[in-house]
Structures are given as C-alpha cells and as structure tokens.
MARZA-658598 format. One line per 5 residues: number of its first residue (from 0); for each residue x, y, z of N, C-alpha, C. Coordinates in pm, whole numbers. Atoms other than C-alpha are relative to their C-alpha. Example, Ala and Ser with C-alpha at 12.3 -4.5 7.8 and 13.67 -1.06 7.14 Angstrom:
REM MARZA-658598
0> 89,-119,0,1230,-450,780,90,120,0; -82,-119,-6,1367,-106,714,-77,109,73;
REM end
This chain:
REM MARZA-658598
0> -87,-41,-43,-2484,-187,1526,84,-174,27; -69,131,-60,-2198,-459,1592,156,28,6; -188,-21,-75,-1803,-476,1697,25,-91,-77; -58,128,54,-1554,-663,1550,101,17,120; -85,-45,-159,-1375,-752,1880,152,-40,-64;
5> -132,29,15,-969,-825,1836,-42,-121,46; 11,167,-79,-903,-1228,1920,139,-23,-94; -127,83,5,-590,-1435,1823,17,14,-123; 37,-72,122,-716,-1387,1467,21,47,-47; 60,-158,30,-813,-1066,1448,70,34,89;
10> -37,-61,-116,-529,-876,1634,-32,141,1; 28,-182,-13,-537,-519,1732,139,45,33; -103,-43,10,-269,-321,1679,35,98,116; -47,-100,-119,-56,-92,1951,-62,51,-12; 71,-105,-75,-283,185,1881,-130,-19,-7;
15> 133,78,-3,-596,13,1877,-18,146,111; 50,-69,-85,-674,196,2192,-5,159,-25; -5,-157,58,-575,560,2081,-81,8,-112; 95,-6,32,-785,506,1812,-147,20,-9; 162,79,-87,-1104,389,2015,-8,138,0;
20> 66,-60,-10,-1077,676,2143,19,154,-41; 32,-140,94,-1017,940,1885,-138,-5,-39; 70,-33,86,-1343,815,1744,-49,-77,-110; -5,77,109,-1263,555,1514,-156,-49,-67; 108,28,13,-1578,458,1358,-36,-159,-111;
25> 0,163,124,-1469,114,1055,123,10,57; -68,103,10,-1257,-112,1061,-22,-66,-78; 41,65,78,-1170,-363,813,162,-116,43; -112,42,2,-934,-643,845,142,-59,-95; -127,-24,81,-592,-684,710,156,1,74;
30> -118,116,-80,-300,-940,758,-14,-13,159; -12,25,-118,-499,-1047,1050,-37,121,114; 11,-95,-123,-503,-732,1226,-153,100,-41; 124,-50,-21,-780,-469,1275,69,178,-90; -29,-93,62,-722,-188,1032,-100,111,-14;
35> 82,-116,13,-923,166,1077,5,34,-127; -2,-17,134,-1066,277,756,-126,118,17; 40,-149,-32,-1264,592,894,-47,30,156; 53,-120,-131,-1357,869,1164,-108,25,-2; 196,4,-9,-1718,881,1052,-14,124,-109;
40> -18,-41,133,-1631,1165,770,112,26,-87; -118,52,95,-1501,1064,491,24,142,-114; -70,-172,49,-1501,1446,323,119,84,60; -90,-89,-73,-1338,1607,612,137,-82,-14; -100,93,-17,-1042,1356,604,69,-17,-100;
45> -18,17,139,-1009,1373,237,97,147,19; -71,-171,45,-915,1736,257,93,27,89; -96,-11,-66,-749,1729,551,147,-81,-9; -124,57,73,-478,1468,412,24,100,-94; -18,-117,103,-479,1756,100,57,85,28;
50> 2,-82,-27,-462,2012,301,114,43,122; -84,6,-174,-284,1957,653,58,-123,-32; -56,137,-71,-182,1659,824,-67,-97,17; 39,53,-53,-293,1366,882,67,-157,81; -52,156,-26,-215,1040,1092,-113,-105,21;
55> 88,126,34,-298,700,1068,81,-107,74; -22,131,-111,-279,371,1263,-23,-120,-124; -28,87,129,-140,152,927,129,-103,82; -35,106,0,-15,-121,1186,9,-144,-35; 14,136,160,-135,-373,946,76,-38,-90;
60> -82,-30,87,104,-298,716,123,-57,52; -116,89,-74,336,-620,856,118,37,-38; -131,19,48,699,-622,865,28,-168,-13; -53,178,-12,847,-978,740,152,6,16; -123,-25,-20,1218,-971,847,63,-146,-71;
65> -139,130,21,1488,-1199,652,160,56,75; -117,-71,-56,1789,-1202,892,92,-128,-52; -85,66,41,2091,-1413,822,103,-26,-119; -86,-27,161,2378,-1454,563,-34,-9,-86; 60,62,190,2189,-1586,303,-124,122,-21;
70> 129,-101,-34,1903,-1261,409,-17,65,-130; -51,-107,158,2022,-1064,59,-53,-112,-76; 35,60,88,2007,-1373,-163,-144,-26,-4; 147,42,-5,1657,-1458,-42,-76,111,-41; 77,-71,41,1536,-1130,-60,-12,26,-152;
75> -37,-48,155,1684,-1068,-436,-114,-112,-65; 60,131,63,1519,-1451,-518,-136,34,7; 128,-24,-10,1174,-1321,-412,-63,98,-69; 95,-77,105,1129,-1015,-624,59,38,-89; -92,-31,97,1183,-924,-947,53,158,-22;
80> -23,-135,12,1283,-578,-906,171,-34,52; -143,-3,-50,1698,-524,-904,33,55,149; -3,-24,-96,1766,-498,-574,224,36,27; -132,-14,30,2203,-458,-648,23,123,110; -8,-55,-40,2163,-127,-579,-7,58,155;
85> 51,-45,-125,2035,-102,-256,75,-48,128; -103,7,-111,2235,-11,69,-92,25,145; 46,-2,-160,2225,4,451,-111,118,-34; 63,-62,-18,1915,223,550,-105,65,-138; 81,17,179,1752,180,169,-155,-57,16;
90> 34,45,34,1457,113,76,-73,-48,-174; 82,25,146,1225,11,-271,-77,-53,-30; 76,44,-17,925,-77,-374,-2,-82,-129; -79,88,93,969,-385,-535,-113,-109,32; 69,83,60,694,-672,-662,83,-110,57;
95> -30,141,-70,689,-1028,-514,-107,-50,-92; 85,36,60,556,-1252,-794,18,-154,6; 17,198,1,477,-1676,-833,93,8,-142; -102,21,117,684,-1838,-1100,-93,-15,-105; 48,-76,79,392,-1764,-1300,1,146,-61;
100> -2,-107,48,477,-1440,-1321,-100,94,55; 77,-73,-4,183,-1301,-1135,31,68,178; -37,-120,-163,202,-1043,-803,-55,-131,73; 9,73,-122,216,-1208,-495,-70,99,126; -44,-116,-126,272,-855,-289,44,124,-92;
105> -70,-96,29,371,-522,-388,79,60,100; -9,-44,-123,571,-428,-82,137,93,-21; -162,-106,25,878,-141,-12,85,-139,60; -174,86,-49,1198,-393,45,94,131,102; -110,-132,-98,1388,-183,349,130,-121,17;
110> -117,71,-35,1755,-299,397,27,45,172; -82,-35,-128,1846,-216,759,202,-37,42; -136,39,-7,2182,-402,751,64,-97,-87; -62,85,142,2399,-635,541,-84,-172,-12; 62,93,-29,2218,-927,715,-143,4,57;
115> 128,32,-44,1837,-807,814,-113,81,-133; 69,-82,129,1610,-678,538,-212,-53,41; 129,21,-49,1217,-626,650,-100,57,-145; 107,29,128,940,-660,333,-131,67,96; 155,-102,-32,653,-396,413,-61,-42,-57;
120> 120,56,104,361,-615,257,-95,70,34; 151,-18,-13,41,-540,164,-100,-133,13; 88,113,-24,-258,-813,216,54,-133,-17; -33,168,15,-72,-1179,191,53,-65,80; -80,29,-62,79,-1410,319,188,-84,-4;
125> -106,8,32,413,-1354,291,167,-48,40; -64,115,-108,565,-1542,556,50,-88,-49; 41,172,89,482,-1846,451,65,-5,-124; -70,-17,99,623,-1802,129,111,34,13; -154,-30,-46,953,-1641,233,106,-165,32;
130> -14,96,-67,965,-1945,468,2,-89,-87; 31,102,90,870,-2187,207,142,7,-83; -158,18,101,1157,-2081,-62,111,-22,70; -129,-1,-68,1435,-2044,195,7,-144,44; -72,131,-18,1386,-2398,297,24,-97,-134;
135> -35,72,95,1345,-2509,-11,137,-46,-71; -168,8,52,1679,-2357,-143,119,-32,101; -56,37,-99,1821,-2460,181,145,139,49; -88,-99,-37,1946,-2098,237,-23,1,182; 5,-20,-171,2036,-1960,640,-50,124,1;
140> 72,-111,-58,1782,-1717,684,-126,-40,86; 89,44,-82,1588,-1700,1011,-142,83,-99; 109,-42,62,1220,-1582,864,-100,71,135; 69,-15,-122,1022,-1390,1110,-97,107,-2; 73,-170,10,772,-1068,1186,42,19,89;
145> -63,-124,-149,936,-837,1441,-76,56,22; 59,-131,-92,781,-598,1687,-2,126,-104; -17,-159,102,704,-293,1397,-67,17,18; 112,-109,-6,430,-108,1390,-50,105,-55; -15,-121,4,385,162,1158,-53,88,1;
150> 124,-135,-53,219,480,1221,53,115,-98; -65,-130,100,204,718,939,-60,126,-20; -18,-156,-28,209,1089,920,-30,69,-138; 26,2,197,74,1189,555,-87,137,-13; 50,-117,65,9,1536,386,77,98,-28;
155> -102,-115,43,174,1882,296,69,33,136; -47,-26,-146,231,1925,672,61,-109,61; -59,138,-77,378,1599,762,140,25,37; -172,-73,-44,771,1704,702,-7,97,141; -23,-63,-155,696,1983,997,-7,-94,103;
160> 39,66,-105,521,1758,1212,125,-60,67; -87,138,-32,776,1477,1203,140,96,38; -144,-130,-102,1088,1811,1245,-77,-6,147; 11,-3,-108,935,1878,1541,28,-71,113; 8,109,-128,898,1550,1724,181,-42,-45;
165> -134,133,47,1278,1377,1564,85,142,18; -58,-83,108,1413,1720,1424,43,22,-73; 15,-5,155,1539,1910,1143,75,-115,-78; -70,93,135,1760,1665,1006,-104,-68,-69; 109,75,76,1470,1462,901,-60,69,-140;
170> 2,-85,113,1404,1713,634,98,-28,-106; -142,41,65,1714,1553,474,-45,-138,-16; 66,100,29,1547,1207,477,-23,-41,-145; 70,-6,116,1496,1124,115,-91,-92,-35; 102,40,-2,1209,937,3,51,-193,0;
175> 2,145,28,1206,508,64,158,-30,78; -130,-5,-108,1539,611,351,-80,-24,136; 48,16,-145,1518,475,687,106,21,78; -77,-57,-50,1694,616,963,-62,-119,188; -16,-9,-187,1710,457,1356,-32,142,90;
180> -20,-53,-131,1602,662,1634,-128,-25,109; 102,73,-144,1390,696,1966,-73,157,47; 80,-116,-102,1138,979,2109,2,-76,122; -3,-26,-152,1183,975,2483,74,-165,17; -71,149,-51,1236,594,2569,-66,-117,-107;
185> 44,44,119,1057,457,2239,115,-13,-124; -50,17,103,1208,304,1974,-10,8,-134; 78,-38,125,1176,374,1618,107,3,-141; -99,-4,142,1277,355,1267,-111,83,-101; 47,-64,86,1152,673,1041,43,-25,-141;
190> 15,0,107,1093,654,693,-64,89,-66; 78,-39,111,998,838,398,-62,-25,-71; 67,58,82,750,721,285,-175,-62,62; 140,7,-69,339,598,317,-114,17,-114; 111,-1,65,17,516,137,-43,80,-81;
195> 45,-141,73,-40,842,-43,96,71,-102; -1,-46,134,25,1062,-354,28,199,112; 5,-170,-52,79,1397,-61,122,12,89; -142,-24,-86,430,1288,126,-48,1,93; -9,65,-155,477,1156,435,131,-67,77;
200> -64,105,-112,645,944,691,-33,-94,46; 90,157,-106,604,619,864,119,18,121; -99,-4,-104,719,594,1220,16,-135,68; 61,163,-18,784,204,1268,37,-28,146; 21,-21,-160,730,209,1677,49,-177,-16;
205> -62,168,30,945,-148,1738,-13,20,160; 16,51,-181,792,-156,2131,-174,-2,-18; 158,-85,-4,397,-228,2092,-21,37,97; 26,-55,-148,372,-151,2480,1,123,-5; 28,-113,56,402,186,2336,-57,65,-84;
210> 74,-5,72,162,234,2120,-83,147,14; 122,-159,-92,-111,526,2315,108,56,30; -132,-133,-31,249,697,2409,51,83,-96; -43,-37,101,351,724,2090,-57,88,-67; 105,-66,75,15,836,1912,-12,124,108;
215> 51,-136,-16,-42,1072,2191,121,112,-6; -115,-126,49,318,1253,2157,-26,44,-146; 28,-70,102,258,1256,1795,-141,109,-54; 93,-101,-24,-77,1431,1856,35,145,26; -87,-190,-51,110,1715,2077,46,57,-85;
220> -135,-95,124,366,1768,1816,-86,83,-100; 63,11,130,108,1766,1526,-102,168,65; 122,-27,-52,-139,2031,1721,9,162,-57; -39,-119,29,45,2380,1613,-59,-40,-174; 29,21,120,-16,2216,1247,-213,-103,-30;
225> 122,40,55,-399,2106,1305,-51,-175,3; 24,141,89,-333,1724,1265,-134,-92,103; 122,43,-8,-610,1530,1272,22,-183,-40; -6,91,30,-660,1160,1289,-52,-86,-124; 42,34,129,-755,957,977,64,-125,-69;
230> -39,67,62,-665,666,773,26,-2,-129; -34,-3,199,-518,549,375,-118,43,-20; 72,-74,77,-760,752,184,-55,-71,-129; 8,33,133,-941,578,-81,-46,65,-119; 51,-140,147,-1056,859,-295,168,61,-41;
235> -117,-24,97,-729,1011,-300,131,-90,-57; -118,44,53,-542,716,-362,-52,-105,-162; 59,-31,148,-779,638,-666,49,64,-90; -68,-150,86,-688,982,-787,170,-31,-60; -116,-5,7,-351,919,-736,73,-170,-79;
240> -60,112,47,-352,564,-908,109,-70,37; -103,101,-68,-196,350,-658,-96,-163,11; 50,125,-29,-245,5,-634,-72,-64,100; 45,86,-106,-452,-177,-403,37,-172,25; -17,165,56,-307,-543,-395,-169,-39,96;
245> 65,84,11,-609,-773,-341,-140,39,-33; 102,-81,8,-851,-534,-457,-31,65,-193; -43,1,132,-701,-435,-786,46,-75,-128; -84,104,94,-523,-730,-935,-112,-137,105; 26,167,-33,-625,-1103,-943,72,-90,14;
250> -124,80,-2,-421,-1422,-932,28,-35,-100; -61,40,101,-383,-1410,-1289,89,113,-60; -54,-155,32,-264,-1028,-1264,170,35,2; -110,-17,2,127,-950,-1387,-7,84,41; -49,-161,-56,343,-636,-1293,-84,107,-116;
255> 20,-60,89,289,-541,-1634,-112,45,-34; 202,-52,-2,-112,-505,-1636,-33,98,99; 39,-56,-151,-109,-294,-1319,88,150,-25; -66,-145,-8,158,-12,-1456,93,-20,124; -123,67,-109,457,-201,-1205,77,-51,-122;
260> -140,22,112,692,-252,-1555,95,57,67; -131,-67,-66,902,-17,-1420,90,-70,95; -56,122,-137,975,-246,-1112,63,-139,-35; 21,83,37,1048,-511,-1311,119,-20,-94; -93,-44,81,1413,-595,-1405,77,-128,-95;
265> 5,134,82,1421,-879,-1665,146,-56,-32; -119,25,56,1791,-900,-1723,1,-119,162; -39,58,-128,1801,-1041,-1340,-34,-160,1; -8,136,56,1890,-1415,-1347,-111,-126,55; 124,132,-34,1681,-1744,-1330,-53,-14,62;
270> 84,1,-132,1658,-1766,-986,-73,35,52; 134,-122,-93,1441,-1508,-907,-128,-26,-59; 170,66,11,1103,-1635,-874,-98,93,-136; 109,-77,26,863,-1534,-1131,67,77,-165; -54,-138,61,1138,-1376,-1354,5,-72,-160;
275> 45,78,124,1143,-1627,-1642,-114,71,-102; 112,1,34,754,-1607,-1684,10,141,-77; 82,-134,21,738,-1241,-1722,123,41,-117; -98,-25,130,1034,-1231,-1975,-83,-48,-136; 43,67,89,810,-1478,-2165,-165,115,-61;
280> 147,-101,11,507,-1221,-2103,28,141,-79; -57,-144,89,668,-894,-2208,-25,-68,-143; -55,48,123,795,-1105,-2530,-141,-7,-78; 118,23,15,445,-1208,-2585,-97,78,-37; 42,-82,-98,284,-905,-2444,-168,11,73;
285> 59,-5,-57,6,-860,-2240,-178,56,-22; 166,60,46,-397,-910,-2282,-71,135,59; 133,-92,-97,-556,-638,-2013,102,104,60; -39,-134,-44,-422,-290,-1876,-82,65,92; 94,-73,-47,-524,-50,-1617,-4,124,15;
290> 8,-160,69,-695,297,-1710,-70,15,147; 70,-45,-108,-902,494,-1473,-89,18,-59; 107,-98,49,-1269,595,-1534,-60,83,41; 117,-156,-39,-1509,883,-1475,-111,-103,-21; 123,104,-18,-1824,707,-1398,-94,95,-6;
295> 105,-100,-30,-2134,894,-1465,-90,-68,89; 84,38,-71,-2344,814,-1175,-55,70,114; 28,-99,-75,-2583,1028,-964,39,-92,152; -60,46,-133,-2395,860,-653,84,106,131; -80,-83,-79,-2205,1083,-361,119,-111,50;
300> -132,40,-65,-1963,846,-274,-43,-175,-41; 18,121,97,-1969,484,-508,86,-64,33; -67,57,-43,-1814,214,-365,28,-153,-54; 9,154,84,-1687,-141,-561,12,-82,126; -25,129,-102,-1708,-443,-286,18,-114,-115;
305> -86,140,80,-1639,-674,-613,-17,103,-92; 18,-81,137,-1541,-616,-974,-139,34,-100; 133,-15,91,-1805,-494,-1173,13,-29,-175; -52,54,166,-1807,-607,-1570,-13,176,-77; 2,-146,82,-1733,-307,-1794,32,-57,-130;
310> 61,61,128,-1891,-370,-2153,63,129,-89; 8,-113,132,-1795,-197,-2515,-116,-58,-78; 82,103,90,-2052,-233,-2755,-78,-152,35; 44,182,-90,-2230,-520,-2538,55,-109,38; -122,79,-56,-1939,-675,-2474,79,32,100;
315> -99,-34,-166,-1770,-722,-2146,174,-2,-79; -152,-11,61,-1412,-619,-2223,64,16,140; -68,-2,-106,-1304,-611,-1813,-31,18,98; 7,-16,-110,-1321,-516,-1502,-34,127,112; -45,-140,-42,-1401,-166,-1286,30,-94,138;
320> -33,71,-143,-1186,-305,-924,-62,88,93; 53,-55,-121,-1220,10,-712,-63,113,11; 55,-141,52,-1413,334,-761,-8,73,160; 30,-67,-108,-1473,598,-507,-67,179,-17; 41,-170,28,-1591,996,-503,73,66,-12;
325> -195,-96,-81,-1312,1250,-564,-76,73,-9; 56,-83,-42,-1446,1550,-423,101,125,-113; -72,-68,67,-1158,1731,-654,-86,17,-118; 51,59,134,-1353,1617,-961,-138,-18,25; 148,53,-63,-1693,1590,-797,-90,-78,-100;
330> 21,90,82,-1710,1314,-976,18,-175,69; 29,160,-27,-1765,899,-936,139,-39,-72; -148,59,73,-1389,767,-1034,32,-153,49; 2,127,-13,-1263,420,-1052,135,-73,-55; -110,92,65,-975,186,-1146,-22,-115,-89;
335> -4,88,60,-1009,-44,-1393,72,-107,-101; -109,100,66,-833,-366,-1537,-94,-80,-83; 10,-18,171,-914,-366,-1945,59,-83,-126; -68,52,148,-842,-552,-2285,63,100,-41; -58,-151,83,-600,-336,-2465,-41,42,-82;
340> 48,-57,118,-809,-293,-2729,-78,139,78; 27,-116,-98,-992,-28,-2475,99,126,43; -90,-96,-5,-795,291,-2487,-67,82,99; -17,-165,-45,-757,648,-2294,-121,52,-141; 78,-75,102,-1053,849,-2436,-151,-93,-22;
345> 140,51,63,-1313,563,-2501,-112,10,98; 146,8,-109,-1675,513,-2349,-1,-128,26; 3,144,-21,-1749,234,-2193,-165,1,139; 143,64,-117,-2066,74,-1939,36,-89,90; 23,96,-78,-2060,-27,-1635,-95,-46,136;
350> 182,29,-56,-2299,-271,-1491,54,-45,207; -61,-22,-138,-2284,-186,-1120,-184,-59,55; 59,103,-77,-2512,-506,-951,-159,21,-121; 86,-23,166,-2755,-448,-1340,-37,92,12; 78,-115,72,-2790,-76,-1328,155,16,-66;
355> -141,-63,76,-2564,51,-1653,48,126,33; -37,-139,-14,-2333,362,-1589,48,58,-126; -122,-82,116,-2180,547,-1880,92,50,53; -135,-97,-80,-1828,624,-1810,126,20,-112; -103,-47,111,-1508,747,-1979,145,-97,21;
360> -144,61,-52,-1150,594,-1960,91,110,-42; -127,-146,-9,-879,837,-1891,143,-119,46; -126,56,-78,-502,790,-1813,-15,-5,160; -39,-12,-149,-372,742,-1450,157,77,-19; 115,14,-113,-326,883,-1218,-57,184,-70;
365> 80,-129,11,-612,1158,-1217,56,108,22; -56,-55,-9,-409,1373,-1074,167,11,33;
REM end
C-alpha cells in the first residue's frame, strides 16, 4: 500500500476530498493533477454507467483560456478543424497538430464569447504551445488556465439528474452547447458533453473553493436515480472506440490514422499549423489505421500498460494500444494501430510480454 500525495507538481482537484470520502481506490496523474480511476468495483462501475447514472471528478480535464482581440484567430491557427461556424456558447471536437501534422491533443474547443475561447484538453502541455505560437505570431491574446474544473454526470439518467439540479431547460441543450448558470452561490458552466458514449453533461465549476459543496449537491439531487461515484470508464470507452490521447497514439500519429479525418478541414489557410502537412499525407495515403481487436485470452481484465506487438504470419504489423475486459461481450477487447494491410476480419497474434494470444480484428466501435 502506498499513497500519492497532492503537491504543487501533482495537484489535487476541487473534488479531491469528496472523492476520498466516497472511497476512491486508485488515481492516475493527468495534466499534473490527480485523476480518480476506480472506486474498487470495475464491473459495478461499468454497469452503473451503462444502466444508470455516474458522477466523475474530471477536473484534470483542464481548460486553456485564450482571451483577447486575436483569440479567435489564434484558436483557428491551433486547430485543423474549421471553426467558422462556431458561435458563442458552442463547442467543437477539434484536433490540434504540430507542423508535421502529428496530433498534439484532441480537445473540445468552446467559444464563450467573441474574445474568449476555452480549449478543454487531454493530457499534454497545450498552454505552453499556445503561448509560444501567440508570441511567435505577435497576436494579442492572453493565454491562461482559468479556475474551471469539470464534474461529469454520465449515463442514461444523467439528463434527469441535471434537470433536477438546474431545471428542465437543460433538456434543450444540444451536444457541445454550453450555458452559464449557477447552483446556490456556485458559478457554473453546463455543457452536454463527456468522455463516454452513454450521454451526459459536464458541470464546469468556476470557483474551486466550492468543490465539495457542489459534489454533495449533485449527489443529493441524483439519489432518486441512485447516482454513484465513478470514473471515466476504460472498458466503455474502448467499446465505444474513443481515443485516449497519449495511450492510443504516438508522436508520429496523424488524425487520419486514428479515425479523426472527419474533423480535418483541408481547405483551411496555410497559416493553420499542420494543415499543409495533412494535405500531403492525405494525397500520399496513410500507412497505419486504428481498428478494434477481440483477444483470445483467459484473463478477466486485461489492461495494457504499454503497446503490445501485433503480428501477422510472424511479422509485426502494428501494436495493440489499449485493452480492457468487455462485460457486454464477455471478452477481452482492445484498440490497435496497425498497418493498412490488416483489415477487419483478419486474424492476428498479440504478444503480451512473451505470451502469444490469438486475436480477431474488427471495425470500430464495438457497439
């Protein structure tokens, strides 16, 4: 038994004390914060998400704020998705690439006002990147990390819980739409979003001193639907084919390889970082693509801690990047980044630390 203690390098979220009181068992680090990963019952937490409603401390999903007269210009130069139609109070899933067209992050970008944008980031230092690009291009933008910490409410009953909290008006919020609101004296931004395929909302707490208070209010409001504490669910996100940035890509991965091509607008101007490289990649074709795998292994919960070699006819053709046990399928499943010569329906072998397991390649998502 050991503990990971919050420090200035590894920060606690505003909901940390509440998650400890709930009995959280495991944390990981994410954006230099402690992110809960389990309350000790993986299967129970999985079915709670699929059949009920679950509340997650995802404050580690940090917001990078771009504010100023050139905020919109900088935001568009950072992402390869066209933001022309992004209006105030809306968000878009919008990949960020480097000059070579390789993924640096896969955030949701929210436009709060004409001069304020939030980049809701996965685990990487986009604040440094945005600051550097802004300075290099002499743009009038202040780049910061605001006091904004998401609390996710996910699952088929999530809308009922949020409506009980805020009113039935939230039922009209569209996906990736956000609105300012408050609960008692707690300032919030509410949005229909979240890292699952089961539907839900995120409450962006805008006063970090009120984390425990907000947690308890949500917990109380969710009691009629038996709300439970949970975490971003590893099994459900693999079944849903959701990319885990940093797990399912390497520093050479472009959006086309991991099924994000529909979020790339190649007609954007050359000043957009990575767009010229992505035009070349699209013309030349990709060498790898992401598929699912069903793995023949007598393990109750196979969890990838590294990339595992994937073989076909004894030759390495790629890697399994994430694995989990699917209770719906009663099978070990995973995501793989493999050669385009490997297609859905093919048989492959996966080398798990010297043990070879047969696997079947399938299209994503699993469900």
